[in-house]
Each structure stands twice: as structure tokens, then as C-alpha cells.
C-alpha positions in Angstrom: 0.0 0.0 0.0 1.2 3.5 -0.8 1.8 5.5 2.4 -0.8 8.1 3.1 1.7 11.0 3.1 3.0 10.0 -0.3 -0.6 9.7 -1.6 -1.3 13.2 -0.5 1.9 14.5 -2.2 0.7 12.9 -5.5 -2.3 15.3 -5.2 -0.7 18.5 -3.8 2.8 19.9 -3.5 2.9 20.2 0.3 2.1 17.7 3.2 -1.3 17.9 4.9 -1.4 20.8 7.2 -3.8 22.6 9.7 -5.9 25.4 8.4 -6.6 27.2 11.7 -8.5 25.8 14.7 -12.3 26.1 14.7 -13.0 23.3 17.1 -11.4 22.1 20.3 -12.4 18.5 20.9 -12.1 16.9 24.3 -12.2 13.2 24.9 -13.3 13.2 28.5 -13.4 9.5 29.2 -13.0 6.0 27.8 -15.7 4.6 30.1 -18.9 3.7 28.3 -22.1 1.9 29.2 -21.7 -0.1 25.9 -18.9 -1.9 24.1 -19.7 -1.3 20.4 -18.1 -3.7 17.9 -16.8 -0.8 15.8 -15.3 1.3 18.6 -11.8 2.4 17.7 -11.1 3.4 21.4 -12.3 0.0 22.8 -14.4 2.0 25.2 -16.6 0.1 27.6 -17.8 -0.3 31.2 -14.5 -1.5 32.5 -12.5 1.6 31.4 -11.3 4.0 34.1 -9.6 6.8 32.1 -11.3 10.2 32.9 -10.4 13.8 32.2 -9.8 15.5 35.5 -11.4 18.8 36.5 -7.9 20.4 36.3 -7.5 19.5 32.7 -11.1 20.6 32.0 -10.5 24.0 33.6 -7.3 24.5 31.5 -9.3 23.6 28.4 -12.0 26.1 29.3 -9.3 28.7 29.7 -8.0 27.9 26.2 -11.5 28.4 24.9 -11.9 31.7 26.6 -8.5 33.0 25.4 -8.5 31.8 21.8 -10.7 32.5 18.8 -12.1 28.9 18.8 -15.7 28.6 17.7 -16.8 25.4 19.2 -16.2 22.7 21.9 -16.8 19.1 20.8 -17.2 16.7 23.7 -16.6 13.0 23.1 -15.7 9.7 24.8 -16.5 6.8 25.6 -19.8 8.0 26.8 -18.7 11.5 27.7 -21.7 12.0 30.0 -20.1 9.5 32.4 -17.3 12.0 33.3 -18.4 13.4 36.7 -17.5 17.0 35.5 -19.5 16.7 32.2 -22.3 19.1 33.1 -19.8 21.6 34.5 -17.9 21.5 31.3 -21.0 22.1 29.2 -22.3 24.9 31.3 -19.0 26.7 31.5 -18.3 26.4 27.8 -21.7 27.8 27.0 -21.2 30.6 29.5 -18.1 31.6 27.6 -20.2 32.0 24.5 -19.0 28.9 22.6 -21.0 26.5 20.6 -21.1 23.1 22.3 -21.4 19.8 20.5 -21.8 16.6 22.3 -21.5 13.1 21.1 -23.9 10.6 22.6 -24.9 7.0 22.2 -28.5 7.7 23.3 -28.8 4.6 25.5 -26.8 6.5 28.2 -30.1 8.4 29.0 -31.3 5.2 30.7 -28.3 4.7 33.1 -28.5 5.6 36.7 -28.3 9.4 37.3 -28.6 10.3 33.6 -32.4 10.7 33.1 -32.2 14.5 33.0 -29.5 14.7 30.3 -32.0 15.7 27.5 -33.2 18.6 29.6 -29.6 19.7 30.4 -28.8 19.6 26.7 -31.9 21.7 25.9 -31.3 24.2 28.6 -27.8 24.8 27.3 -28.7 24.6 23.6 -26.2 21.8 23.1 -25.8 20.5 19.6 -26.4 16.7 19.8 -24.6 14.3 17.5 -26.1 10.9 18.3 -24.7 7.6 17.1 -27.3 5.3 15.6 -25.5 2.6 13.6 -28.6 1.7 11.6 -32.3 2.5 11.2 -33.4 -1.0 11.9 -33.7 -2.8 15.2 -31.7 -5.8 14.0 -28.9 -3.6 12.7 -28.5 -1.6 15.9 -28.9 -4.5 18.3 -26.3 -6.5 16.2 -23.7 -3.8 17.0 -24.8 -2.7 20.5 -26.7 -5.6 22.0 -30.3 -6.5 22.5 -32.6 -3.6 23.4 -30.3 -0.9 22.2 -32.5 0.1 19.3 -35.6 0.5 21.5 -33.8 2.6 24.0 -32.4 4.8 21.1 -35.8 5.3 19.7 -37.2 6.4 23.1 -34.2 8.7 23.6 -34.8 10.4 20.2 -38.5 10.9 21.0 -37.5 12.6 24.3 -35.1 14.9 22.4 -37.9 15.7 19.9 -40.3 16.7 22.7 -37.7 19.2 23.8 -37.5 20.8 20.3 -34.5 18.9 19.0 -34.6 18.4 15.3 -37.3 21.1 15.2 -35.8 24.3 16.5 -32.8 26.2 15.1 -31.0 26.3 18.4 -31.5 22.6 19.2 -29.8 20.7 16.4 -30.0 16.9 16.4 -27.7 15.0 14.0 -27.3 11.2 13.7 -24.2 9.2 12.8 -24.2 6.0 10.7 -21.5 3.4 10.7 -21.5 0.4 8.3 -22.3 -2.9 9.9 -19.3 -4.6 8.4 -16.1 -4.3 6.4 -17.4 -2.1 3.7 -17.7 1.6 2.9 -20.9 3.6 3.5 -23.1 4.4 0.6 -24.2 7.9 -0.4 -24.8 10.1 2.6 -27.7 11.9 0.9 -29.4 8.6 0.1 -28.9 7.2 3.5 -30.1 10.3 5.2 -33.3 10.1 3.2 -33.7 6.5 4.2 -33.1 7.2 7.8 -35.7 10.0 7.8 -38.2 7.8 6.1 -37.8 4.9 8.5 -37.6 7.0 11.7 -40.6 9.0 10.7 -42.6 5.8 11.2 -41.7 6.2 14.9 -42.6 10.0 14.8 -38.9 11.0 15.0 -37.3 13.9 13.1 -33.6 15.0 13.0 -31.5 17.5 11.1 -28.7 15.7 9.3 -27.1 12.3 9.0 -23.3 11.9 9.0 -21.9 8.8 7.5 -18.5 7.5 8.7 -16.5 4.5 7.5 -15.3 2.3 10.3 -11.8 3.0 11.4 -9.4 -0.1 11.3 -8.4 0.4 14.9 -9.5 -1.1 18.3 -12.3 -3.6 18.2 -13.0 -3.2 14.5 -9.4 -3.9 13.6 -9.6 -7.1 15.8 -12.7 -8.1 13.8 -10.9 -7.5 10.5 -7.9 -9.6 11.6 -10.2 -12.4 13.0 -12.1 -12.6 9.8 -9.1 -12.3 7.5 -10.4 -9.0 6.0 -7.8 -6.5 7.2 -5.8 -6.3 3.9 -8.9 -6.4 1.7 -10.5 -3.5 3.7 -7.3 -1.4 3.6 -7.0 -2.0 -0.1 -10.6 -0.8 -0.6 -9.9 2.4 1.3 -6.8 3.1 -0.7 -8.6 2.5 -4.0 -11.5 4.8 -2.9 -9.1 7.7 -2.0 -10.7 10.9 -3.1 -8.4 14.0 -3.2 -11.5 16.3 -3.1 -11.9 15.3 0.6 -8.6 16.8 1.7 -9.8 20.3 2.2 -12.6 19.3 4.5 -10.8 16.8 6.8 -11.5 17.3 10.5 -7.9 17.4 11.5 -7.3 20.5 9.4 -9.5 22.7 11.6 -9.6 20.8 14.9 -7.3 19.9 17.8 -8.2 16.8 19.9 -7.4 16.7 23.6 -7.0 13.3 25.2 -8.3 12.5 28.7 -4.9 13.3 30.2 -4.5 16.6 28.3 -2.2 15.3 25.5 -2.8 17.0 22.1 -3.6 15.1 18.9 -4.7 15.9 15.4 -7.7 13.7 15.8 -9.4 11.2 18.1 -8.1 8.3 15.9 -4.5 9.4 16.3 -5.1 9.3 20.1 -5.7 5.6 19.9 -2.4 5.1 18.2 -0.5 7.5 20.5 0.4 9.8 17.6 0.7 13.2 19.2 0.8 16.5 17.3 3.9 17.4 15.3 7.1 17.5 17.3 7.4 21.2 16.6 4.2 21.9 18.5 3.4 21.8 22.3 1.8 18.4 23.0 -0.2 19.2 26.1 -3.2 21.5 26.7 -1.3 23.3 29.5 1.1 24.6 26.9 -1.5 25.3 24.2 -0.2 27.7 21.6 -3.0 28.8 19.2 -0.7 30.3 16.6 1.7 27.4 16.3 -1.0 24.7 16.4 -3.0 26.6 13.8 -0.3 26.1 11.2 1.0 22.7 12.2 1.8 19.7 9.9 -0.8 17.0 10.4 0.6 13.6 11.6 -0.8 10.8 9.4 -0.6 7.1 8.9 -2.5 4.5 6.7 -5.6 4.7 8.9 -6.1 8.2 7.4 -7.3 6.6 4.2 -10.6 6.1 6.0 -11.3 9.8 6.1 -10.5 10.3 2.4 -12.3 7.3 1.0 -15.3 8.0 -1.3 -17.3 10.9 0.0 -14.9 11.2 3.0 -15.5 11.6 6.7 -15.5 15.3 7.4 
């Protein structure tokens, strides 16, 4: 396989680089109430990595002092971090747009029943993972009962104006159920909207992401003898038109311990930001990080395959 950096240089004259920082992404924990088969971080109930309040406070200070538009909170199930609500409320108080990732089923865990109201009160933009629009598809990835819980959670969000009001955006995320690339985002979004409408559910947009060959999904590919075939399909589907919109070009990802990465995927591999840049949130330098070289490896083919993952 041609290395990703070399592939980029076949398309443009310079290596992939950042184009400012519009989003600060915090991975606040690896703990999750589920253990999804495609999870690149291998998040699950047994994980104990949590972002401390000290790191959260430093991150909030970066938001206040830098021209960063949005905070993107992810995990694991980020809601399981004990300082999650504090982070959301303080970021909103600083005037920043707040995006949260959620698996929806977290709403049914102990102490989490008021999450939808907290989202609504703070006008949090919700990006909810729903691997498929069918019960069989979701339960196959997440376990029996996950689909029904997800449907109930989406209905609760709708009753609070999500998917209906401009300041309460609700987006869904699709991941393929196997070792193949997603089909057209536009066509899948139409199908999701049609199928979920039968439950009375509405949402704003669907984002389609190919599965990253890391963590549990990589183990699955190796176990089934499909790793090389999958990687070859990603390389073949490389689309140079996706390069300008790659997340890493306008985002800095902060690991649970404050370490800086170009993306959440690099975090799993321990690939920190370029050696010329500070690599911890306590030393954050907006100017230097805004113009950094992006650290890549062959897993980056996922984000440039087909319509891309932006």
C-alpha cells in the first residue's frame, strides 16, 4: 500500500497541514455503558480513564482566550465523566457553541435521566450515534434492546425541540455494519428520515463515517481475514477532493490526560501532534498549532475514501 503522506503529495505539493482551529475536541473519558463492535477506542464499562477537572479547567481557559468557535465533547460515553455538566455549562457561559457526542442509551443509566433537559437548557448540539435505522442492525452492534432505547431517547429529544428548533440541532451518525464503505450520505439520510418518521422521529442531518481499522474493528478484520482487503478498498477509494474538509485541518483533539492530537483516531495510536508543537493542553499555543503539519498514517485513508469523513 502506498503510504498516506505519499498519496497526499501525489495530489498536492505540500504535506497535509492545519488550516486554523475552529473546534477544540475533548475526549473526557474512555468509560462507556456499551462496548460497540466498531469502537476504535475500545471504550466500555471497564475503562477508568477520565479527564480531571484540572484538565477541563485548563481547556476552558483555552476556549476563553482563543478564537475557537466550538467545543466538541466526546468519549466513551462523555456523559459519564463526573464533570461533564460543569464543562458544558462553563463552555456555554463563555459563548462557545457546544457539540456533544452521545450513544442515546446513556439516558437510561442511573443518574442520567435529566440529560436531555440539560442539553436543551444549554442549547447543546447533539450528535447521536445510531449505527442503523433497523432494530436488527442496531442490536447487532450494540446488544439486545439498544434500538428501542435509542428510539425512546430520540423521542424525548424531539419533545424538547431537538430536530425542530434552530438552536436545538440533532444529528445522527451512521457506521457500516461490516467491512465495507458507507453508501451515499444523501441517500442514507433520506432512508433514515423515512424509517424513523414511522416512529414519529425527526432529526436535522445524518453523517456517515466509515469504520476505522483500529481497536475492536481492527480485531474483527484480523479475525475474519479481511484487514488487507479492507485497507485496499480504502486506498482504492481515495478521493483527493476530501482533503480540504478533513476534520484534522481545523480541529485539535485533547486526550483525557490533556495530551494533544490531530484527531481522536491518532489518540488511539499514540500519535501526538507534530514535534514542533506543544503536545499538552497546559502549553497550548494557538498560533503554532493553527499552522502545524498533520501527523498521518495509513488509517487516514478512512477519512478520504469515497465521499470522505468530514
